[in-house]
KEKE-3310 file (N, C-alpha, C; in steps of 0.2 Angstrom, whole numbers, plus 5000, padded with zeros to 4 digits):
npx = (5539:5547:5564:5568:5557:5562:5574:5567:5564:5577:5586:5589:5603:5611:5605:5609:5623:5619:5613:5623:5630:5624:5618:5608:5596:5585:5592:5602:5609:5615:5619:5633:5636:5651:5657:5666:5673:5670:5657:5651:5642:5635:5629:5618:5629:5642:5654:5652:5661:5660:5662:5662:5663:5656:5647:5649:5636:5628:5626:5620:5608:5604:5597:5588:5581:5576:5569:5559:5561:5557:5565:5567:5556:5562:5570:5573:5573:5586:5593:5595:5606:5601:5588:5574:5564:5548:5544:5555:5567:5584:5592:5608:5617:5631:5645:5647:5643:5633:5633:5626:5627:5628:5621:5616:5612:5610:5615:5626:5635:5635:5643:5645:5635:5622:5614:5603:5594:5581:5576:5561:5557:5550:5547:5561:5562:5559:5565:5567:5560:5551:5560:5559:5552:5546:5540:5528:5526:5531:5547:5558:5569:5584:5592:5607:5620:5637:5636:5622:5619:5607:5601:5590:5579:5578:5570:5560:5553:5549:5542:5532:5528:5524:5513:5504:5502:5505:5504:5504:5504:5494:5491:5500:5496:5507:5519:5527:5541:5546:5559:5568:5560:5561:5560:5546:5542:5534:5521:5514:5512:5506:5510:5522:5528:5527:5521:5512:5495:5491:5498:5503:5511:5522:5531:5545:5547:5558:5565:5567:5557:5546:5542:5538:5525:5520:5517:5506:5497:5493:5493:5503:5507:5518:5533:5545:5558:5572:5589:5596:5606:5607:5609:5595:5587:5591:5584:5569:5568:5571:5559:5546:5549:5549:5531:5530:5529:5536:5550:5559:5571:5584:5604:5624:5633:5645:5646:5641:5653:5654:5642:5644:5656:5655:5650:5636:5628:5632:5623:5612:5613:5616:5608:5597:5587:5584:5579:5584:5596:5598:5613:5618:5626:5642:5641:5642:5630:5614:5606:5607:5607:5618:5620:5609:5607:5601:5600:5609:5620:5622:5619:5607:5604)
npy = (5405:5401:5397:5402:5412:5420:5424:5433:5442:5450:5463:5470:5470:5461:5450:5448:5444:5432:5425:5426:5416:5404:5394:5382:5388:5381:5372:5382:5385:5395:5411:5421:5437:5451:5465:5474:5460:5447:5435:5421:5407:5393:5378:5364:5358:5362:5375:5391:5404:5422:5432:5442:5459:5463:5476:5490:5498:5489:5478:5485:5491:5478:5472:5482:5483:5468:5473:5478:5491:5497:5496:5498:5493:5480:5480:5474:5462:5463:5469:5456:5451:5447:5446:5441:5428:5428:5411:5401:5407:5416:5430:5436:5447:5457:5469:5484:5486:5496:5498:5504:5509:5496:5488:5481:5490:5493:5487:5498:5500:5491:5476:5461:5451:5436:5426:5413:5400:5391:5376:5366:5348:5336:5320:5319:5315:5301:5288:5290:5292:5280:5275:5284:5279:5271:5256:5258:5273:5288:5296:5310:5319:5322:5332:5331:5342:5348:5365:5372:5358:5352:5350:5360:5356:5343:5343:5348:5342:5328:5336:5338:5323:5320:5326:5324:5314:5293:5281:5269:5278:5287:5304:5319:5332:5346:5360:5372:5382:5394:5402:5410:5410:5402:5385:5386:5396:5409:5418:5433:5425:5412:5397:5396:5384:5368:5361:5353:5348:5348:5355:5371:5388:5397:5412:5419:5422:5421:5406:5399:5407:5406:5391:5391:5397:5390:5377:5384:5387:5380:5366:5357:5339:5339:5347:5359:5368:5375:5372:5373:5377:5387:5388:5393:5387:5374:5375:5377:5367:5357:5360:5360:5345:5340:5341:5333:5334:5329:5328:5340:5345:5352:5355:5361:5350:5334:5322:5310:5312:5325:5330:5328:5336:5347:5364:5367:5357:5344:5342:5342:5329:5320:5321:5316:5319:5319:5304:5297:5301:5310:5310:5318:5318:5324:5330:5334:5337:5341:5334:5322:5306:5299:5290:5285:5285:5280:5286:5282:5282:5273:5265:5265:5263)
npz = (5220:5206:5200:5188:5186:5197:5189:5181:5186:5189:5189:5171:5167:5173:5171:5156:5160:5164:5155:5145:5152:5147:5154:5162:5169:5178:5185:5194:5208:5216:5215:5216:5218:5218:5224:5209:5205:5195:5192:5201:5199:5203:5198:5196:5206:5199:5198:5190:5181:5178:5162:5165:5175:5189:5198:5208:5209:5202:5211:5221:5214:5211:5226:5228:5218:5221:5231:5228:5227:5239:5252:5266:5272:5273:5284:5297:5290:5283:5294:5300:5291:5278:5263:5263:5250:5238:5239:5246:5239:5247:5248:5254:5261:5261:5269:5275:5291:5301:5318:5332:5350:5352:5347:5329:5315:5302:5286:5275:5260:5252:5248:5244:5238:5238:5231:5234:5228:5232:5232:5229:5233:5226:5237:5240:5251:5251:5255:5269:5276:5279:5291:5299:5308:5324:5332:5329:5331:5328:5327:5336:5326:5321:5305:5295:5290:5283:5274:5262:5257:5257:5267:5271:5260:5261:5277:5273:5266:5273:5284:5274:5271:5282:5286:5277:5277:5275:5266:5276:5288:5298:5293:5301:5315:5311:5318:5312:5313:5303:5300:5292:5282:5272:5271:5271:5261:5261:5258:5260:5269:5264:5259:5247:5247:5245:5262:5267:5273:5284:5291:5299:5300:5306:5298:5298:5309:5328:5331:5346:5350:5342:5343:5355:5355:5346:5353:5362:5355:5345:5346:5340:5334:5330:5327:5321:5314:5306:5303:5321:5335:5345:5364:5369:5359:5360:5374:5371:5363:5371:5381:5372:5368:5383:5379:5374:5362:5346:5338:5327:5316:5307:5307:5304:5300:5299:5305:5319:5328:5328:5332:5347:5348:5348:5359:5361:5354:5358:5371:5370:5362:5370:5381:5370:5365:5350:5342:5330:5317:5302:5291:5277:5261:5258:5245:5224:5222:5233:5246:5245:5254:5267:5278:5289:5309:5325:5343:5348:5340:5330:5316:5306:5291)
capx = (5543:5553:5574:5567:5553:5567:5578:5566:5564:5584:5589:5593:5612:5612:5602:5611:5628:5617:5613:5630:5633:5619:5619:5604:5592:5583:5597:5607:5607:5619:5624:5639:5640:5655:5660:5672:5675:5666:5653:5652:5637:5635:5623:5619:5634:5646:5654:5654:5664:5656:5669:5660:5663:5651:5653:5644:5629:5625:5623:5615:5603:5599:5595:5584:5574:5573:5565:5554:5564:5556:5572:5564:5548:5566:5576:5571:5578:5593:5598:5601:5610:5598:5581:5569:5559:5543:5547:5560:5572:5586:5598:5612:5620:5637:5645:5649:5638:5631:5632:5622:5622:5629:5615:5616:5606:5607:5623:5627:5639:5632:5651:5644:5628:5624:5607:5602:5589:5577:5572:5557:5561:5545:5549:5565:5561:5554:5568:5571:5552:5554:5567:5558:5546:5548:5533:5522:5526:5538:5553:5562:5572:5591:5593:5614:5625:5639:5629:5621:5619:5602:5596:5582:5575:5577:5566:5554:5548:5549:5537:5527:5522:5522:5507:5499:5502:5507:5496:5506:5503:5490:5494:5497:5496:5514:5519:5534:5546:5549:5563:5571:5555:5565:5556:5537:5543:5528:5523:5507:5506:5504:5514:5523:5529:5520:5523:5507:5487:5489:5505:5505:5519:5526:5533:5550:5549:5563:5562:5563:5550:5540:5543:5531:5518:5517:5513:5502:5492:5490:5493:5505:5509:5525:5537:5549:5564:5579:5596:5597:5610:5610:5607:5590:5585:5592:5579:5565:5566:5567:5551:5541:5549:5544:5524:5524:5529:5540:5555:5562:5578:5594:5608:5628:5640:5646:5645:5640:5658:5657:5640:5648:5662:5649:5647:5628:5624:5634:5621:5608:5614:5618:5599:5594:5580:5583:5583:5585:5600:5600:5617:5618:5632:5645:5645:5640:5622:5610:5599:5610:5608:5627:5617:5605:5607:5598:5601:5617:5625:5619:5620:5600:5602)
capy = (5408:5394:5400:5404:5417:5426:5425:5438:5449:5453:5469:5467:5468:5455:5443:5448:5442:5426:5425:5424:5412:5397:5389:5380:5391:5378:5372:5388:5385:5401:5419:5426:5442:5453:5471:5473:5456:5442:5435:5416:5404:5387:5374:5358:5357:5365:5381:5393:5412:5423:5434:5452:5462:5465:5483:5494:5499:5481:5477:5491:5490:5471:5471:5487:5477:5462:5474:5483:5498:5498:5491:5503:5488:5476:5483:5468:5456:5466:5469:5449:5449:5444:5447:5434:5430:5422:5404:5400:5411:5422:5435:5435:5454:5459:5476:5490:5484:5500:5498:5509:5506:5489:5482:5482:5494:5490:5487:5499:5500:5482:5472:5458:5445:5428:5425:5406:5397:5386:5371:5359:5342:5333:5317:5316:5310:5296:5283:5290:5292:5274:5275:5285:5278:5263:5254:5264:5279:5296:5296:5315:5318:5329:5332:5335:5343:5354:5372:5369:5352:5349:5351:5362:5352:5336:5344:5353:5336:5326:5339:5337:5317:5317:5331:5322:5304:5291:5273:5263:5281:5294:5315:5323:5339:5352:5368:5374:5389:5396:5409:5413:5410:5396:5381:5385:5402:5411:5426:5436:5424:5408:5396:5396:5376:5361:5357:5348:5351:5350:5360:5379:5392:5405:5415:5424:5421:5418:5400:5400:5411:5404:5386:5392:5402:5386:5375:5385:5391:5379:5361:5354:5335:5338:5354:5359:5373:5375:5375:5375:5378:5390:5387:5398:5382:5368:5375:5377:5362:5349:5361:5357:5336:5340:5342:5329:5334:5324:5336:5340:5351:5354:5359:5362:5345:5333:5318:5312:5314:5331:5335:5327:5340:5356:5364:5365:5350:5338:5344:5342:5320:5315:5322:5311:5322:5315:5297:5298:5307:5310:5313:5320:5317:5332:5329:5337:5337:5341:5331:5314:5300:5296:5288:5286:5284:5280:5292:5280:5281:5265:5264:5261:5264)
capz = (5214:5205:5199:5182:5188:5201:5189:5178:5190:5190:5183:5165:5165:5177:5167:5152:5162:5165:5149:5140:5152:5144:5161:5166:5176:5183:5190:5200:5217:5221:5210:5222:5218:5224:5219:5204:5204:5190:5195:5203:5201:5207:5194:5197:5210:5196:5199:5183:5182:5170:5159:5165:5184:5192:5198:5218:5207:5202:5217:5224:5210:5209:5231:5227:5214:5223:5238:5227:5230:5247:5257:5273:5274:5276:5286:5302:5291:5282:5299:5300:5285:5271:5261:5260:5244:5239:5236:5249:5241:5250:5247:5259:5260:5267:5266:5281:5295:5305:5325:5338:5355:5354:5341:5322:5315:5297:5280:5269:5255:5249:5243:5243:5238:5239:5227:5237:5225:5236:5226:5232:5227:5231:5237:5239:5259:5252:5255:5272:5279:5282:5294:5305:5313:5327:5333:5326:5334:5325:5330:5334:5320:5316:5299:5298:5285:5278:5273:5254:5255:5256:5272:5271:5256:5268:5281:5268:5263:5278:5282:5268:5270:5289:5286:5274:5279:5270:5265:5281:5292:5297:5295:5309:5314:5311:5320:5308:5314:5297:5303:5287:5275:5269:5271:5265:5256:5262:5252:5263:5274:5262:5258:5242:5246:5250:5267:5269:5273:5292:5294:5301:5301:5310:5296:5302:5318:5328:5334:5351:5352:5340:5345:5362:5353:5342:5356:5368:5350:5339:5350:5336:5338:5328:5330:5316:5312:5303:5309:5326:5337:5351:5369:5368:5352:5366:5379:5368:5359:5378:5384:5368:5371:5387:5380:5369:5357:5342:5336:5320:5313:5305:5311:5302:5305:5295:5309:5326:5333:5329:5334:5352:5352:5351:5363:5364:5352:5364:5377:5361:5360:5377:5383:5367:5361:5345:5339:5321:5313:5296:5287:5269:5259:5256:5239:5222:5221:5238:5246:5245:5261:5266:5283:5296:5314:5332:5347:5352:5336:5328:5308:5303:5285)
cpx = (5550:5559:5571:5565:5559:5573:5575:5566:5572:5585:5590:5601:5611:5609:5605:5618:5625:5618:5617:5633:5632:5621:5610:5600:5587:5584:5602:5605:5611:5618:5628:5640:5644:5656:5665:5676:5669:5662:5652:5646:5639:5627:5623:5628:5641:5648:5655:5655:5661:5663:5669:5662:5660:5652:5646:5637:5625:5621:5617:5608:5597:5596:5590:5578:5572:5569:5560:5556:5560:5560:5568:5559:5556:5570:5578:5578:5585:5599:5604:5605:5609:5591:5577:5566:5555:5548:5552:5567:5577:5593:5601:5616:5626:5640:5646:5643:5638:5631:5630:5621:5622:5625:5616:5611:5603:5615:5621:5634:5639:5641:5649:5636:5629:5616:5607:5593:5587:5575:5568:5557:5557:5549:5556:5567:5562:5560:5571:5565:5551:5553:5565:5552:5548:5545:5528:5521:5534:5540:5555:5568:5577:5591:5603:5617:5630:5631:5628:5619:5612:5597:5589:5578:5573:5572:5560:5550:5547:5542:5531:5521:5522:5514:5503:5497:5503:5504:5498:5503:5500:5494:5493:5502:5504:5514:5527:5536:5549:5556:5564:5566:5559:5561:5547:5537:5536:5528:5515:5506:5504:5508:5515:5526:5525:5522:5517:5502:5488:5494:5502:5511:5517:5530:5538:5549:5554:5561:5563:5558:5543:5537:5536:5525:5515:5511:5509:5497:5488:5490:5497:5509:5518:5528:5542:5551:5570:5584:5595:5605:5614:5606:5599:5587:5584:5585:5573:5563:5565:5562:5548:5542:5545:5534:5522:5526:5536:5541:5556:5566:5582:5598:5618:5631:5640:5648:5643:5645:5658:5652:5642:5650:5658:5647:5639:5624:5626:5626:5613:5607:5613:5609:5595:5588:5580:5585:5582:5591:5602:5606:5618:5626:5636:5648:5642:5632:5620:5606:5602:5610:5616:5623:5611:5604:5605:5602:5608:5620:5625:5618:5611:5598:5608)
cpy = (5404:5401:5405:5410:5423:5428:5432:5441:5452:5458:5467:5465:5463:5450:5447:5443:5435:5424:5422:5420:5404:5394:5388:5383:5387:5373:5374:5384:5390:5404:5423:5432:5447:5460:5473:5467:5454:5436:5426:5413:5398:5384:5369:5356:5361:5372:5385:5402:5414:5429:5441:5451:5465:5471:5486:5493:5493:5479:5481:5490:5482:5469:5478:5485:5472:5466:5478:5489:5502:5493:5494:5497:5482:5475:5478:5462:5455:5468:5461:5447:5447:5444:5442:5436:5426:5415:5401:5404:5419:5423:5437:5444:5454:5465:5479:5491:5493:5499:5504:5503:5499:5483:5485:5487:5493:5490:5492:5498:5493:5480:5466:5453:5438:5425:5417:5405:5391:5379:5364:5353:5337:5325:5312:5313:5304:5287:5284:5290:5286:5272:5280:5284:5270:5261:5257:5272:5283:5297:5304:5314:5324:5327:5335:5334:5348:5359:5370:5364:5347:5349:5354:5358:5349:5337:5347:5345:5331:5328:5335:5331:5315:5320:5328:5316:5301:5283:5267:5272:5286:5300:5315:5329:5342:5357:5369:5383:5390:5404:5414:5414:5405:5389:5380:5391:5406:5418:5429:5431:5416:5404:5395:5389:5371:5359:5354:5350:5350:5352:5367:5382:5396:5406:5422:5426:5417:5409:5400:5400:5409:5397:5388:5395:5395:5378:5377:5387:5386:5370:5356:5344:5332:5344:5354:5366:5371:5376:5378:5376:5381:5388:5387:5391:5375:5368:5375:5370:5356:5353:5358:5346:5336:5339:5339:5330:5330:5331:5336:5345:5347:5357:5355:5355:5341:5323:5317:5313:5320:5332:5332:5333:5349:5357:5363:5360:5345:5336:5339:5332:5319:5316:5316:5314:5322:5307:5292:5305:5305:5313:5313:5319:5325:5329:5334:5341:5337:5335:5323:5310:5299:5290:5290:5282:5283:5285:5290:5282:5277:5267:5258:5260:5265)
cpz = (5211:5202:5194:5182:5191:5194:5182:5182:5193:5186:5179:5165:5170:5174:5161:5156:5163:5160:5142:5142:5148:5149:5160:5172:5180:5189:5197:5206:5219:5215:5217:5215:5222:5220:5216:5204:5198:5195:5194:5205:5201:5204:5196:5200:5205:5198:5191:5185:5179:5169:5161:5172:5184:5199:5205:5215:5205:5205:5221:5221:5211:5217:5231:5224:5216:5227:5235:5227:5236:5253:5263:5276:5276:5278:5291:5298:5286:5287:5301:5297:5279:5269:5260:5256:5243:5235:5241:5248:5244:5249:5250:5257:5264:5264:5273:5284:5301:5312:5329:5344:5356:5350:5333:5318:5306:5294:5276:5266:5255:5244:5242:5241:5237:5238:5231:5233:5229:5229:5228:5227:5232:5229:5237:5245:5259:5257:5264:5279:5283:5290:5301:5309:5316:5333:5333:5327:5330:5328:5331:5330:5317:5311:5298:5291:5284:5274:5265:5253:5257:5263:5274:5266:5259:5270:5279:5266:5268:5282:5280:5269:5278:5290:5281:5275:5272:5270:5273:5290:5293:5296:5301:5309:5314:5311:5317:5309:5308:5298:5299:5282:5270:5267:5266:5261:5254:5260:5257:5267:5272:5260:5252:5241:5249:5254:5269:5271:5281:5297:5293:5304:5302:5305:5299:5308:5322:5332:5337:5354:5349:5342:5352:5361:5350:5348:5362:5360:5347:5341:5345:5340:5337:5326:5325:5315:5310:5306:5317:5331:5345:5358:5370:5363:5358:5372:5376:5365:5363:5379:5378:5367:5376:5388:5375:5362:5350:5336:5329:5317:5311:5307:5307:5305:5299:5300:5318:5331:5335:5330:5342:5353:5351:5356:5367:5363:5358:5369:5372:5362:5367:5382:5379:5367:5357:5344:5333:5320:5308:5292:5278:5268:5260:5246:5233:5223:5230:5237:5248:5252:5260:5274:5285:5302:5318:5333:5350:5345:5331:5321:5309:5298:5280)
residu = (MET:ARG:SER:GLU:GLU:MET:ILE:LYS:LEU:LEU:PRO:SER:GLY:LEU:ARG:GLU:VAL:LEU:GLN:LYS:MET:ASN:LEU:ASP:VAL:ALA:GLY:LEU:GLN:GLU:ILE:ARG:LEU:ARG:ALA:GLU:GLN:PRO:ALA:VAL:ILE:LEU:SER:HIS:GLY:LYS:GLU:TYR:VAL:SER:GLN:THR:VAL:ILE:HIS:ARG:ARG:GLN:LEU:GLU:GLU:THR:LEU:ALA:TYR:LEU:GLY:ASN:TYR:SER:LEU:TYR:ALA:TYR:GLU:GLU:GLU:ILE:ARG:ARG:GLY:TYR:LEU:SER:LEU:PRO:GLY:GLY:HIS:ARG:VAL:GLY:ILE:ALA:GLY:ARG:VAL:VAL:VAL:GLU:ASP:GLY:ASN:ILE:ARG:THR:ILE:THR:ALA:ILE:SER:SER:LEU:ASN:LEU:ARG:PHE:ALA:HIS:GLN:ILE:LEU:GLY:CYS:ALA:ASP:GLU:VAL:VAL:PRO:PHE:LEU:TRP:GLN:ASP:GLY:ALA:LEU:GLN:SER:THR:LEU:ILE:VAL:SER:PRO:PRO:GLY:LYS:GLY:LYS:THR:THR:MET:LEU:ARG:ASP:CYS:ILE:ARG:GLN:ILE:SER:ASN:GLY:THR:LEU:ILE:HIS:PRO:GLY:MET:THR:VAL:GLY:LEU:VAL:ASP:GLU:ARG:SER:GLU:ILE:ALA:GLY:CYS:SER:GLY:GLY:ILE:PRO:GLY:ASN:ASP:VAL:GLY:ILE:ARG:THR:ASP:VAL:LEU:ASP:ALA:CYS:PRO:LYS:ALA:LYS:GLY:LEU:MET:MET:LEU:ILE:ARG:SER:MET:ALA:PRO:GLU:VAL:VAL:ALA:ALA:ASP:GLU:ILE:GLY:SER:GLN:GLU:ASP:LEU:GLU:ALA:PHE:THR:TYR:ALA:MET:ARG:CYS:GLY:CYS:VAL:LEU:PHE:ALA:THR:VAL:HIS:GLY:SER:SER:PHE:ARG:GLU:LEU:LEU:GLU:LYS:PRO:VAL:LEU:LYS:ASP:LEU:VAL:ARG:GLU:ARG:LEU:PHE:SER:ARG:TYR:ILE:PHE:LEU:LYS:ASN:GLY:GLU:LEU:PRO:GLY:GLN:VAL:GLU:VAL:ILE:VAL:ASN:GLU:GLU:GLY:LYS:ARG:LEU:CYS)
# end
């Protein structure tokens, strides 16, 4: 589902707000809706504020509309604070959290929604792929950037090119754990985004558990997941490496030094799970490469 198609699925009142702002729909990155506040839209790296205030009923209507008025079917996702949509788009949710026995049951009294638009950019990894190989072997790679700067977009295209193969390197079997349905954008189990002809996807599955499942059932040469950071993630990736898999993942960060200062990630760096680190620019446009370094922090590009 492209951003233009997703706009058509929004309630008429919200569509009218966007139409009045006369934005390039194809360039939409985020629409942030807060109760009794104007809508804040990010498009082509620039922020726009509507002249129209969004009311709580519009938030509730938007969420119900996007969930096909069957939100009970999305209870597990809502507990995690988001709603996944076909094409890798996602709706972040904030409001009153209902807790039972120490566990989050649901979110009610919705106060904020963040509509995040996924954009597949075929070929965005062209400049980095040559640096992912050394002596004919694909290197485990971690893509690093602040939120919203194109980590997932870059990971998706790396997976696609590795899976399909290039003029120099043959295609490899990839096992992708798409915990938040953002990478492959599955609908009914079928990827809506191009992740390559040799890629097997576990959709909406926790990363650590999914990696173990893929290794045992699909025998991938490469395993990939988005936004790692927990001790459980580290243990799962360590297991995958010991099984002979090449690792691909993303993480929030801005520098090699910052990774060394984070509790779990510093172990990941010191144990050299990854031998390539792609750092993206913290600029207006997502997916721009700042630098590529090896496991020692030495600049390659």
